[in-house]
MARLUMMAR-738854 format. One line per 4 residues: number of its first residue (from 1); their letters; for each residue x, y, z of C-alpha. Coordinates in nm, 2 decimals. Layout:
% residues N
NUM	A	X/Y/Z | ...
***
This chain:
% residues 186
1	MPGP	2.51/1.27/-12.20 | 2.13/1.27/-12.17 | 1.92/1.51/-11.97 | 1.72/1.40/-11.62
5	DRHL	1.48/1.26/-11.80 | 1.59/0.89/-11.85 | 1.80/0.68/-11.64 | 2.18/0.64/-11.73
9	SSEE	2.36/0.34/-11.90 | 2.63/0.16/-11.73 | 2.84/0.34/-12.02 | 2.71/0.67/-12.00
13	WGEL	2.81/0.67/-11.62 | 3.14/0.48/-11.73 | 3.18/0.80/-12.03 | 3.10/1.08/-11.69
17	FAFV	3.32/0.94/-11.44 | 3.56/0.96/-11.65 | 3.50/1.32/-11.73 | 3.47/1.40/-11.33
21	EIAV	3.80/1.19/-11.31 | 3.97/1.45/-11.52 | 3.83/1.70/-11.42 | 3.91/1.70/-11.09
25	KKDP	4.27/1.57/-11.12 | 4.31/1.94/-11.31 | 4.15/2.15/-11.03 | 4.17/1.99/-10.70
29	DHPL	3.90/2.28/-10.53 | 3.65/2.18/-10.80 | 3.27/2.19/-10.69 | 3.19/1.79/-10.68
33	LKGK	3.53/1.82/-10.45 | 3.50/2.10/-10.20 | 3.17/2.28/-10.30 | 3.11/2.57/-10.46
37	IHGN	3.32/2.81/-10.19 | 3.34/3.15/-10.29 | 2.98/3.24/-10.34 | 2.81/3.52/-10.38
41	PVQT	2.56/3.54/-10.11 | 2.54/3.21/-10.08 | 2.81/2.93/-10.01 | 2.76/2.56/-10.03
45	RAPW	2.84/2.27/-9.98 | 3.04/1.97/-10.19 | 2.73/1.78/-10.32 | 2.86/1.43/-10.14
49	DPNP	3.15/1.51/-9.85 | 3.17/1.22/-9.64 | 3.42/1.35/-9.38 | 3.60/1.06/-9.11
53	DRWE	3.64/1.32/-8.83 | 3.23/1.37/-8.81 | 3.19/1.00/-8.90 | 3.35/0.91/-8.59
57	QGVT	3.22/1.14/-8.41 | 2.89/1.01/-8.46 | 3.00/0.67/-8.37 | 3.15/0.73/-8.05
61	TTGG	2.92/0.99/-7.90 | 2.56/0.81/-8.05 | 2.64/0.52/-8.31 | 2.72/0.25/-8.02
65	QRWA	2.38/0.33/-7.80 | 2.18/0.34/-8.14 | 2.33/0.01/-8.24 | 2.27/-0.10/-7.91
69	EGIQ	1.88/0.02/-7.92 | 1.83/-0.09/-8.25 | 1.99/-0.46/-8.13 | 1.70/-0.43/-7.87
73	RPRQ	1.43/-0.31/-8.08 | 1.48/-0.42/-8.45 | 1.25/-0.26/-8.72 | 1.18/-0.66/-8.81
77	DFKS	1.27/-0.98/-8.74 | 1.55/-1.06/-8.93 | 1.54/-1.36/-8.96 | 1.20/-1.36/-9.14
81	AALA	1.32/-1.05/-9.34 | 1.66/-1.29/-9.48 | 1.47/-1.60/-9.54 | 1.21/-1.33/-9.72
85	SNDA	1.53/-1.18/-9.92 | 1.57/-1.60/-10.01 | 1.55/-1.54/-10.39 | 1.75/-1.25/-10.40
89	WKAG	1.99/-1.33/-10.18 | 2.02/-1.66/-10.45 | 2.01/-1.45/-10.78 | 2.31/-1.17/-10.59
93	VNAA	2.52/-1.51/-10.53 | 2.46/-1.60/-10.88 | 2.62/-1.31/-11.01 | 2.84/-1.27/-10.77
97	VQGD	2.98/-1.63/-10.87 | 2.94/-1.57/-11.23 | 3.15/-1.23/-11.21 | 3.44/-1.41/-10.95
101	KFAK	3.38/-1.13/-10.69 | 3.47/-1.38/-10.44 | 3.80/-1.42/-10.56 | 3.81/-1.05/-10.67
105	AMAG	3.73/-0.94/-10.34 | 3.97/-1.14/-10.15 | 4.27/-1.07/-10.42 | 4.27/-0.70/-10.25
109	VDVD	4.25/-0.79/-9.87 | 4.53/-0.65/-9.65 | 4.58/-0.98/-9.40 | 4.81/-0.75/-9.20
113	YALQ	4.54/-0.46/-9.17 | 4.27/-0.68/-9.06 | 4.45/-0.85/-8.81 | 4.56/-0.51/-8.66
117	IAAA	4.18/-0.38/-8.65 | 4.11/-0.73/-8.52 | 4.33/-0.69/-8.27 | 4.24/-0.31/-8.21
121	VGPQ	3.86/-0.41/-8.17 | 3.96/-0.66/-7.87 | 3.62/-0.68/-7.63 | 3.53/-0.27/-7.69
125	GYTA	3.31/-0.43/-7.95 | 3.16/-0.20/-8.26 | 3.25/0.13/-8.17 | 3.61/0.05/-8.19
129	GAVA	3.56/-0.15/-8.45 | 3.47/0.13/-8.66 | 3.72/0.36/-8.53 | 3.95/0.17/-8.62
133	RKTK	3.82/0.10/-8.97 | 3.87/0.55/-8.97 | 4.09/0.59/-9.21 | 4.00/0.28/-9.43
137	FARN	3.65/0.43/-9.45 | 3.84/0.78/-9.53 | 4.01/0.58/-9.80 | 3.68/0.44/-9.97
141	TEAI	3.49/0.74/-9.94 | 3.77/1.01/-10.08 | 3.81/0.76/-10.44 | 3.46/0.80/-10.46
145	KARM	3.39/1.12/-10.32 | 3.34/1.31/-10.72 | 3.16/1.02/-10.92 | 2.87/1.03/-10.63
149	GAVV	2.92/1.41/-10.62 | 2.84/1.34/-10.97 | 2.57/1.12/-10.91 | 2.41/1.34/-10.62
153	QRVR	2.42/1.66/-10.86 | 2.27/1.50/-11.14 | 1.99/1.35/-10.94 | 1.92/1.66/-10.74
157	GMPN	1.83/1.79/-11.17 | 1.58/1.57/-11.20 | 1.21/1.65/-11.21 | 1.08/1.56/-10.85
161	ATLQ	0.69/1.64/-10.88 | 0.52/1.35/-10.94 | 0.57/1.02/-10.76 | 0.71/0.85/-11.10
165	QRIA	0.98/1.14/-11.07 | 1.07/1.10/-10.72 | 1.09/0.68/-10.78 | 1.27/0.81/-11.12
169	RVVE	1.53/1.00/-10.90 | 1.53/0.70/-10.64 | 1.63/0.49/-10.92 | 1.84/0.66/-11.07
173	TIQG	2.05/0.74/-10.72 | 2.07/0.36/-10.65 | 2.23/0.29/-11.04 | 2.45/0.57/-10.98
177	FAAA	2.61/0.49/-10.63 | 2.68/0.14/-10.74 | 2.80/0.28/-11.11 | 3.04/0.55/-10.89
181	AGPA	3.10/0.25/-10.61 | 3.26/0.06/-10.95 | 3.28/-0.34/-10.97 | 3.30/-0.40/-10.62
185	GR	2.93/-0.16/-10.56 | 2.75/-0.43/-10.82
***
């Protein structure tokens, strides 16, 4: 596996993730999943560890209010930003069409689950809708937890003294997260 001085290719990400999947299957307490729980003197968390309960707490305690405030005071005019991104949107749509991503994604839709979510949300809006998806959040994040941890761990090992090195870390993070998410993330 190449060092932190260059970006991984799609094939190299695939090799790394294959290795990670084997390692965490053999060891359910692998540091990418659990952190270093027996550290002496320091114990560490897993590099990427989304917690459905903390997520729900954030959504229900502050998420709804922050959402409402964000709608009232947006960082930018969403219409102007969307129009400025028109070429990027077209490129993304063309790539999705070429990859038949709509049909591939829709093939994985659970209609009964979607209808249950719609009924559960009702008039309560954002907060109720987000909480109703907690199991989906947990399932999706758990499925890529080790991969995302490997990306975070790799990026943390990259140098960051200069602006160019920090940019390289950001690019590696974006490419790694997309690779970790699999075809749906690209």
